TORTI-808523 format. One record per residue (C-alpha): residue in three letters; x, y, z; residue number from 1. Coordinates in Angstrom, 3 decimals, padded with zeros to 6 digits. Example, Ala and Ser with C-alpha at 12.3 -4.5 7.8 and 13.67 -1.06 7.14 Angstrom:
BEGIN
> code|x|y|z|pos
> ALA|012.300|-004.500|007.800|1
> SER|013.670|-001.060|007.140|2
***
This chain:
BEGIN
> code|x|y|z|pos
> MET|038.602|041.213|-009.489|1
> ALA|037.438|038.283|-011.751|2
> PHE|039.075|037.735|-014.976|3
> PRO|038.607|034.950|-017.587|4
> LEU|041.665|033.377|-019.065|5
> PHE|040.188|030.624|-021.220|6
> PRO|036.875|030.294|-022.582|7
> LYS|034.919|027.849|-020.434|8
> SER|032.873|025.063|-021.782|9
> PRO|029.120|025.834|-022.418|10
> GLY|026.951|024.911|-019.440|11
> LYS|024.451|022.150|-019.455|12
> ASP|021.087|023.128|-021.308|13
> LYS|018.241|023.731|-018.756|14
> ALA|016.253|020.893|-020.374|15
> GLY|018.953|018.436|-019.306|16
> ALA|018.457|019.413|-015.765|17
> GLY|015.019|018.113|-015.727|18
> ARG|015.892|014.589|-017.014|19
> ALA|015.747|011.690|-014.487|20
> LYS|018.874|011.094|-012.476|21
> PRO|020.226|007.911|-011.041|22
> GLU|018.496|006.823|-007.876|23
> LEU|021.838|007.254|-005.876|24
> SER|022.492|010.904|-005.366|25
> PRO|024.837|012.556|-003.003|26
> ARG|022.070|012.734|-000.358|27
> HIS|020.646|009.310|-000.908|28
> ASP|020.349|007.252|002.389|29
> ALA|020.208|003.834|000.719|30
> ARG|016.479|003.693|002.085|31
> GLY|013.418|003.914|000.005|32
> ASN|011.579|007.208|-000.241|33
> SER|008.422|005.873|001.552|34
> GLY|007.979|004.177|004.866|35
> HIS|008.310|000.796|003.028|36
> ALA|011.104|-001.765|003.727|37
> PRO|014.701|-000.613|002.968|38
> VAL|016.175|-001.198|-000.447|39
> SER|019.090|-003.356|-000.541|40
> ALA|022.431|-002.365|-002.029|41
> ARG|022.083|-005.121|-004.661|42
> GLU|018.679|-003.624|-005.761|43
> VAL|020.031|-000.148|-006.017|44
> ALA|022.967|-001.434|-007.900|45
> ALA|020.784|-003.409|-010.352|46
> SER|018.335|-000.544|-010.719|47
> VAL|020.917|001.536|-012.656|48
> LYS|021.742|-001.110|-015.208|49
> GLY|022.091|000.462|-018.510|50
> ARG|020.956|004.004|-017.292|51
> PRO|022.902|007.052|-018.294|52
> PRO|024.476|009.117|-015.639|53
> ALA|023.149|012.435|-014.253|54
> PRO|024.376|015.513|-015.889|55
> THR|027.439|016.959|-014.428|56
> VAL|026.993|020.525|-012.899|57
> ARG|030.047|022.382|-011.915|58
> PRO|029.691|024.477|-008.786|59
> PRO|030.326|028.167|-008.999|60
> SER|034.021|029.180|-008.016|61
> GLY|034.395|030.767|-004.596|62
> ASP|037.674|032.351|-005.792|63
> PRO|037.726|034.893|-008.575|64
> ARG|041.371|034.458|-009.104|65
> GLU|041.430|031.041|-010.767|66
> ILE|042.688|029.493|-013.963|67
> THR|041.077|026.966|-016.241|68
> VAL|043.105|024.712|-018.389|69
> THR|041.256|023.601|-021.511|70
> GLY|041.566|020.094|-022.666|71
> PRO|039.754|016.931|-024.021|72
> SER|036.656|015.861|-022.467|73
> SER|036.610|012.582|-020.507|74
> LEU|037.127|009.419|-022.259|75
> ILE|034.815|007.471|-020.020|76
> ASP|031.144|007.710|-019.560|77
> LEU|028.211|005.484|-018.656|78
> SER|026.046|006.136|-021.754|79
> PRO|024.324|002.702|-022.867|80
> GLY|024.540|003.789|-026.623|81
> THR|028.330|003.802|-026.616|82
> GLN|029.437|001.061|-024.174|83
> GLN|027.936|-001.625|-021.896|84
> GLY|025.826|-000.473|-018.987|85
> ILE|026.744|-001.360|-015.173|86
> GLU|026.702|-005.099|-014.863|87
> VAL|026.002|-006.458|-011.379|88
> ALA|027.384|-009.783|-010.687|89
> GLU|024.878|-012.423|-009.542|90
> ALA|027.348|-013.700|-006.866|91
> ASN|030.453|-012.352|-005.383|92
> PRO|032.655|-014.280|-002.897|93
> GLY|033.038|-012.761|000.396|94
> LEU|029.956|-010.314|000.053|95
> CYS|026.668|-010.432|001.961|96
> ALA|023.792|-008.211|002.312|97
> VAL|025.285|-006.317|005.293|98
> LEU|028.496|-005.596|003.531|99
> GLU|026.781|-004.621|000.254|100
> ASN|024.699|-002.007|002.078|101
> ALA|027.770|-000.760|004.192|102
> ALA|029.731|-000.348|000.921|103
> LEU|027.051|001.526|-000.770|104
> LEU|026.710|003.862|002.228|105
> TYR|030.414|004.486|002.267|106
> ALA|030.477|005.103|-001.465|107
> ASN|027.901|007.792|-000.760|108
> ALA|030.149|009.451|001.897|109
> GLN|028.170|008.050|004.875|110
> ALA|030.990|006.505|006.735|111
> ALA|029.405|006.543|010.124|112
> GLN|026.241|004.810|008.880|113
> ALA|028.404|002.253|007.127|114
> ARG|030.240|001.467|010.345|115
> GLN|026.963|001.065|012.323|116
> VAL|025.639|-001.350|009.805|117
> LEU|028.761|-003.372|009.902|118
> GLU|029.146|-003.308|013.646|119
> GLN|025.614|-004.503|014.017|120
> GLY|026.012|-007.093|011.230|121
> VAL|029.024|-008.812|012.602|122
> ALA|027.313|-009.020|015.930|123
> GLU|023.869|-010.148|014.935|124
> ASP|023.697|-011.129|011.169|125
> ASN|024.747|-014.874|010.385|126
> ASP|026.108|-014.112|006.974|127
> ALA|028.161|-011.253|008.142|128
> LYS|029.522|-013.113|011.014|129
> LEU|031.003|-015.688|008.591|130
> SER|032.301|-013.051|005.983|131
> PRO|035.865|-012.186|006.757|132
> LEU|035.575|-009.421|004.244|133
> ALA|032.823|-007.793|006.284|134
> TRP|034.875|-007.798|009.232|135
> LEU|037.959|-006.405|007.389|136
> ALA|035.752|-003.660|006.100|137
> LEU|034.857|-002.835|009.560|138
> PHE|038.516|-002.821|010.625|139
> ASP|038.984|-000.642|007.598|140
> LEU|036.369|002.088|008.728|141
> LEU|037.655|001.957|012.321|142
> GLN|041.212|002.657|011.158|143
> ARG|039.742|005.627|008.890|144
> ALA|037.900|006.775|012.086|145
> ASN|041.159|006.607|014.215|146
> ASP|039.165|004.586|016.712|147
> ARG|041.987|002.402|018.282|148
> ALA|040.071|001.137|021.257|149
> VAL|037.164|-000.356|019.259|150
> PHE|039.674|-001.617|016.690|151
> ASP|041.532|-003.613|019.344|152
> GLN|038.174|-005.003|020.806|153
> LEU|037.149|-006.033|017.522|154
> ALA|040.513|-007.827|016.776|155
> LEU|039.947|-010.037|019.773|156
> GLN|036.703|-011.087|018.337|157
> TYR|038.080|-011.710|015.018|158
> VAL|040.705|-014.133|016.436|159
> VAL|038.179|-016.202|018.223|160
> ALA|035.696|-016.077|015.073|161
> PHE|038.153|-017.021|012.512|162
> GLU|041.230|-018.538|014.444|163
> ARG|043.622|-016.408|012.640|164
> SER|045.617|-013.070|013.317|165
> ALA|043.599|-009.937|012.994|166
> PRO|044.855|-006.950|010.906|167
> ALA|047.388|-004.773|012.719|168
> TRP|046.677|-001.190|013.660|169
> GLU|048.694|001.196|011.479|170
> GLU|050.180|004.458|013.013|171
> ARG|050.027|007.142|010.509|172
> GLY|050.365|010.993|010.367|173
> PRO|047.568|013.296|010.517|174
> GLN|047.410|013.840|006.820|175
> GLN|047.920|010.291|005.677|176
> ARG|044.978|008.260|004.594|177
> PRO|044.333|004.612|005.550|178
> GLY|046.325|002.428|003.216|179
> ALA|048.185|005.351|001.573|180
> ARG|051.787|004.693|000.574|181
> ALA|054.239|005.580|-002.032|182
> SER|052.975|004.219|-005.487|183
> PRO|054.914|001.588|-007.283|184
> GLY|057.345|003.297|-009.596|185
> GLY|056.976|006.594|-007.674|186
> TYR|054.311|007.954|-009.982|187
> PHE|051.852|010.871|-008.907|188
> ALA|049.259|012.618|-010.867|189
> LEU|047.558|015.771|-009.855|190
> THR|044.190|016.034|-011.576|191
> GLY|041.285|018.332|-011.616|192
> LYS|041.391|021.933|-010.191|193
> LEU|044.519|022.434|-008.072|194
> SER|043.405|023.836|-004.755|195
> ALA|044.121|023.387|-000.992|196
> ALA|042.226|019.986|-001.319|197
> ASN|045.540|018.606|-003.050|198
> ALA|047.506|019.118|000.080|199
> PRO|047.586|015.373|001.229|200
> GLN|048.706|014.454|-002.370|201
> ILE|051.422|016.859|-002.523|202
> GLU|052.497|015.930|001.021|203
> HIS|052.461|012.268|-000.166|204
> MET|054.540|013.057|-003.155|205
> LEU|057.045|015.122|-000.891|206
> LEU|057.375|011.931|001.366|207
> ALA|058.074|009.566|-001.570|208
> THR|060.975|011.829|-002.573|209
> GLN|062.515|011.088|000.712|210
> LYS|062.178|007.255|000.214|211
> GLN|062.548|006.772|-003.444|212
> SER|065.465|007.379|-005.811|213
> GLN|063.034|008.410|-008.628|214
> VAL|059.576|010.004|-008.470|215
> ARG|057.324|011.231|-011.442|216
> LEU|055.096|014.062|-010.999|217
> ASP|052.332|014.164|-013.842|218
> LEU|050.506|017.486|-014.242|219
> GLY|048.928|016.692|-017.507|220
> SER|045.455|016.192|-016.015|221
> LEU|045.202|019.481|-014.253|222
> THR|042.223|021.447|-015.412|223
> GLY|042.741|024.644|-013.458|224
> ALA|044.103|026.024|-010.424|225
> ASP|043.241|028.740|-007.619|226
> ASP|046.063|030.791|-005.959|227
> THR|046.242|028.653|-002.960|228
> GLY|046.716|025.504|-004.892|229
> ALA|049.320|027.076|-007.028|230
> LYS|051.342|028.372|-004.102|231
> LEU|051.165|024.836|-002.387|232
> LEU|052.563|023.169|-005.473|233
> ALA|055.205|025.848|-006.091|234
> THR|056.425|025.498|-002.413|235
> ALA|056.675|021.715|-002.675|236
> LEU|058.638|021.999|-005.905|237
> ALA|060.916|024.455|-004.384|238
> GLN|061.676|022.164|-001.615|239
> VAL|062.534|019.235|-003.837|240
> ARG|064.572|021.509|-006.089|241
> LYS|066.772|022.918|-003.146|242
> ARG|067.342|019.287|-002.155|243
> GLN|068.686|018.687|-005.483|244
> TYR|066.325|015.876|-005.889|245
> VAL|065.911|014.433|-009.406|246
> LEU|062.183|014.752|-009.943|247
> ALA|060.632|013.882|-013.436|248
> LEU|058.163|016.544|-014.084|249
> GLN|055.749|015.298|-016.708|250
> HIS|053.355|017.252|-019.005|251
> PRO|053.580|020.762|-017.374|252
> GLU|052.836|022.532|-020.692|253
> LYS|049.161|023.237|-020.359|254
> ILE|049.281|024.544|-016.822|255
> ARG|052.392|026.659|-017.839|256
> ARG|050.371|028.291|-020.587|257
> ALA|047.486|028.998|-018.322|258
> LEU|049.976|030.530|-015.612|259
> GLU|051.477|032.713|-018.488|260
> GLY|048.138|034.190|-019.286|261
> ALA|047.308|034.675|-015.508|262
> VAL|050.359|036.566|-014.608|263
> LYS|049.813|039.186|-017.331|264
> GLN|047.123|040.585|-014.833|265
> GLY|050.071|041.475|-012.638|266
> ARG|049.465|041.829|-008.814|267
> ASP|045.705|040.901|-009.302|268
> ALA|046.861|037.430|-010.577|269
> GLY|047.947|036.435|-007.147|270
> GLU|051.434|035.448|-005.773|271
> GLY|050.814|031.786|-006.015|272
> TYR|050.518|031.867|-009.981|273
> TRP|053.800|033.835|-010.094|274
> MET|055.625|031.456|-007.828|275
> LEU|054.388|028.213|-009.527|276
> LEU|055.231|029.747|-013.166|277
> LEU|058.778|030.545|-011.992|278
> GLU|059.341|027.116|-010.496|279
> LEU|057.945|025.375|-013.603|280
> LEU|060.433|027.601|-015.657|281
> GLN|063.201|026.310|-013.651|282
> TRP|062.236|022.773|-013.855|283
> GLN|061.944|023.038|-017.417|284
> ASN|065.351|024.704|-017.691|285
> ASP|064.069|027.732|-019.596|286
> ARG|066.463|030.339|-018.212|287
> ALA|065.601|033.159|-020.611|288
> ALA|061.967|032.976|-019.837|289
> PHE|062.747|032.628|-016.112|290
> GLU|064.756|035.796|-015.993|291
> ASP|062.118|037.741|-017.858|292
> ARG|059.490|036.564|-015.556|293
> ALA|061.705|037.002|-012.452|294
> VAL|062.215|040.646|-013.187|295
> ASP|058.566|041.263|-013.825|296
> PHE|057.599|039.493|-010.477|297
> ALA|060.251|041.773|-008.479|298
> VAL|058.741|044.942|-010.074|299
> THR|055.179|043.713|-009.467|300
> PHE|055.558|042.683|-005.863|301
> GLU|058.407|045.116|-005.050|302
> LEU|060.739|042.178|-003.964|303
> SER|064.100|041.089|-004.882|304
> PRO|063.981|038.932|-008.048|305
> PRO|064.364|035.071|-007.304|306
> SER|067.760|033.695|-008.336|307
> TRP|068.344|031.063|-011.115|308
> GLU|068.855|027.641|-009.248|309
> PRO|067.671|024.966|-011.495|310
> PRO|067.225|021.508|-010.318|311
> PRO|069.712|018.633|-011.476|312
> GLU|068.839|017.364|-014.872|313
> SER|066.153|014.859|-014.718|314
> HIS|066.768|011.320|-016.163|315
> ALA|064.232|009.211|-017.466|316
> ALA|063.599|005.827|-015.826|317
> ALA|065.723|003.138|-017.154|318
> ALA|064.017|001.227|-019.965|319
> PRO|064.925|-002.252|-021.431|320
> ALA|067.536|-002.360|-023.941|321
> GLY|066.183|-001.534|-027.291|322
> ALA|062.923|-000.053|-026.046|323
> PRO|061.535|003.083|-027.647|324
> ALA|062.505|006.360|-025.814|325
> ALA|058.823|007.031|-025.187|326
> GLU|058.437|003.892|-023.158|327
> ALA|061.069|005.088|-020.545|328
> ASP|058.747|007.932|-019.611|329
> ARG|055.823|005.719|-018.875|330
> PRO|054.901|004.746|-015.340|331
> GLU|054.829|001.018|-014.481|332
> THR|051.587|001.353|-012.634|333
> LEU|048.438|003.639|-013.003|334
> ALA|048.016|005.279|-009.414|335
> PHE|044.529|006.310|-008.347|336
> GLN|044.528|008.706|-005.220|337
> GLY|042.024|010.582|-003.190|338
> THR|038.359|010.610|-003.577|339
> MET|036.953|009.437|-007.089|340
> THR|033.576|010.551|-008.202|341
> GLY|031.398|010.520|-011.187|342
> SER|031.713|008.801|-014.501|343
> SER|034.175|011.705|-015.788|344
> ASP|036.497|011.520|-012.998|345
> PRO|039.950|012.810|-014.482|346
> GLN|041.807|009.895|-013.037|347
> LEU|039.694|007.463|-014.885|348
> ALA|040.330|009.419|-018.042|349
> LYS|043.832|008.323|-017.842|350
> PHE|042.929|004.732|-018.045|351
> ALA|042.530|004.508|-021.878|352
> GLU|045.762|006.246|-022.281|353
> PHE|047.650|004.137|-019.854|354
> ARG|046.570|000.680|-021.078|355
> GLU|047.679|001.298|-024.752|356
> GLY|050.732|-000.932|-025.625|357
> ARG|050.262|-002.989|-022.618|358
> SER|049.047|-006.583|-022.217|359
> VAL|048.917|-006.250|-018.410|360
> VAL|047.378|-003.031|-016.885|361
> PRO|048.300|-002.593|-013.216|362
> ILE|046.268|-000.147|-011.098|363
> ASP|047.264|000.996|-007.629|364
> MET|044.466|002.072|-005.354|365
> ALA|046.225|002.083|-002.107|366
> ALA|045.968|005.860|-001.860|367
> VAL|042.177|005.939|-002.701|368
> GLU|040.086|007.363|000.113|369
> ARG|036.622|006.677|-001.455|370
> VAL|035.060|005.657|-004.801|371
> ASP|031.401|006.682|-005.313|372
> PHE|028.820|004.427|-006.929|373
> VAL|028.862|006.069|-010.393|374
> CYS|032.729|006.179|-010.666|375
> ALA|032.776|002.373|-009.798|376
> GLY|030.581|001.746|-012.655|377
> ALA|032.694|003.720|-014.942|378
> LEU|035.653|001.798|-013.842|379
> LEU|033.908|-001.668|-014.548|380
> ASN|033.129|-000.311|-018.116|381
> ALA|036.702|000.617|-018.562|382
> ILE|037.912|-002.759|-017.377|383
> ASN|035.419|-004.545|-019.660|384
> ARG|036.666|-002.526|-022.738|385
> ALA|040.317|-003.474|-021.795|386
> GLU|039.294|-007.151|-021.527|387
> GLY|037.773|-006.866|-024.921|388
> GLN|041.137|-006.027|-026.157|389
> ARG|042.591|-009.097|-024.421|390
> LYS|044.298|-007.186|-021.780|391
> THR|044.678|-008.230|-018.002|392
> VAL|043.665|-005.532|-015.553|393
> GLN|045.233|-006.148|-012.006|394
> ILE|044.026|-003.897|-009.033|395
> ALA|046.261|-003.664|-006.064|396
> GLY|045.879|-001.961|-002.677|397
> ALA|042.185|-001.409|-002.743|398
> SER|040.983|-001.337|000.954|399
> PRO|038.314|-003.829|002.082|400
> ILE|035.421|-001.263|001.884|401
> ILE|036.401|-000.107|-001.519|402
> ARG|036.906|-003.611|-002.715|403
> ALA|033.475|-004.562|-001.460|404
> LEU|031.908|-001.759|-003.641|405
> LEU|033.818|-002.835|-006.618|406
> LEU|032.700|-006.513|-006.114|407
> LEU|029.115|-005.257|-005.864|408
> ILE|029.278|-003.294|-008.959|409
> GLY|030.381|-006.473|-010.826|410
> ILE|034.315|-006.157|-011.085|411
> SER|035.386|-009.675|-010.740|412
> PRO|037.435|-011.050|-007.874|413
> ARG|040.150|-012.079|-010.326|414
> HIS|041.265|-008.611|-010.846|415
> PHE|042.234|-008.045|-007.286|416
> ILE|045.809|-009.006|-006.431|417
> LYS|047.978|-008.865|-003.344|418
> THR|051.291|-006.806|-003.360|419
> VAL|054.365|-008.059|-001.850|420
> GLN|055.743|-005.546|000.774|421
***
């Protein structure tokens, strides 16, 4: 049974759907529409300079039992009337036509085609043969495809071609992404709609609690949840709580309010919503509300009420002497994760907030799986605005294939830094 919990934003007008869209769509294959010569990645990038993005259309939900958290719209868009359009650099060190086309294919979720372009390029194209970044991008794709045999063969060729050691193969668990690691400062942000798709991020957070003394989990950018996603997060929080780990849970207020509204529907709300609400109440040390909801839960599902077992009191990260209290709660690095798409990706919306009060804005992209073309352009615009405020943006951890896309879109090589392990 479906039930609305919050009024949803009005849909896009039908007239808007008829407007021209960027040439790169989810089904774009980086080739022209006719039988003419292929269009290069540089030409595709240049073609969208100053062009507004396509309207965002939300797909219909497959689960009637979901909640939507209302909040402000994205702070980032590509409208030429409000900020600069996408600027494509005339020359980018390490890039070549083969790598540019492969980066564009991968951004468009065509990993197999990108790999094919790079494999042919490093074998036959003179520029690609001499580009270490093209080789590293191919290593990146082979690692993501878990193709150890071809990776090792390429490593031998790389040593001969460049007279230096090749990247090492990284053994990783089935849910761990290439390049994924705990974020500096132990900061994790769940964004968008909480669902089964968040399982790798939640697992990543749990692994970090095993290795780091302090982890922050930010729920402020959640826009909704389904019952499965709520149950996943509730189970993870329960595991951490029972281990008596000091987790800093940040900005749970919006999702808690949404859950409070959902559980009024009783059993129809789904057990996951009840579980997550009871966990949040424990983490917020709200015993009175917890006991009321625990009794309601027991009556609704005919189970024994859960017991009050709050986690240890969370302590804010140590701040420099004399620093304002608010500064102690701020993460040291803005960590991006997963797949980033569109100009209104919720993770990008965090950038404007994060850069305030900082002269250096560090971004960790080690756990990013993919960035699409439009999102890369929005990131460029955000960096340009930060530089206009005399701020220094530093990007760490971007994998070679993602770095190639960001260079293609116009992000300067000076923004990329190496992290010391």
